[in-house]
N, C-alpha and C positions, 0 to 999 in steps of 0.2 A: 169028058165034058168038052163041048166046043166053046168058041170065044163068046158067042151070043149068051149062052146059059150062064157063064161066069160073070158077065156084066149085069145080068138081071137080078143078081142077089140084092136084097135090101140092105141098107146100111148096118142094121144090127146083126147081120150075119158075118160081119168082118170082125176080126179080134181088135184092130187098132183103135176104133172109137171107144171100146170098152176099156182099154188100157188108159186112154186120154181122160175118161171119165173116173176111172178108179183112183188115179193119182190125187186129184183134188179132193175126191170123196174121202179117201183115207186121211188127208190132212184135216178135213173138217171134223171127222169122227175122233181123231186123236186131240184136236183142240177142245172139243166138248168134253172128252175124257179127263183132260188136264184141268179144265175149269171145275168139273164136278169134284175131282180129287182135292183142289185147292180149296173150294168152298166147305168141303166136309172135314178137312184137316187143317185148321187154322194154326198158325205158328203160336206156341205157348208164350205167355208173359214171362219175362225174365225177372221182373221186380213187381212187388205189389204196390198198391197206391200210396201207402205211407212212405215206403222207401223212395218212390219216385218224387213225392213232395219234398222230402229231405234233400235229395240230389239237386232238384230244381232250385230250391232256395240257396244251397251252396254255390251253385253255378251263378246265380243272380248276384250273390254277395261278392263272388270272385270277380265278375265282370264289372261291378260298380267300383270295386277297389282298383282294378287295372285302369278303368277309365279316369279315375281321380289322379293316379300316379302318372298317367301319360298326358295329362292336360298341361298346357304350358303355364308356367308361373309368371303372373304379371307383377312387375315391380314398377308401378307408376308413381311412387313416392306418396302413396295414400290419398291421391286425389281421385 
């Protein structure tokens, strides 16, 4: 092959454009695969609704008792 024939090749006959296209293409395919797997296999619930309500009410009670203990005591002589 002489130099003129080598330069006349179209861009898609060279390997490097395909490598440059393949790397982001593979990332897109793997991202879609990850999304599909995440949507089809959600994380399981650890507690049911009743247990959640009990835990939440216990936390609220604990927070309110801590807030009342940490509030500064006012001693203004009853005025």
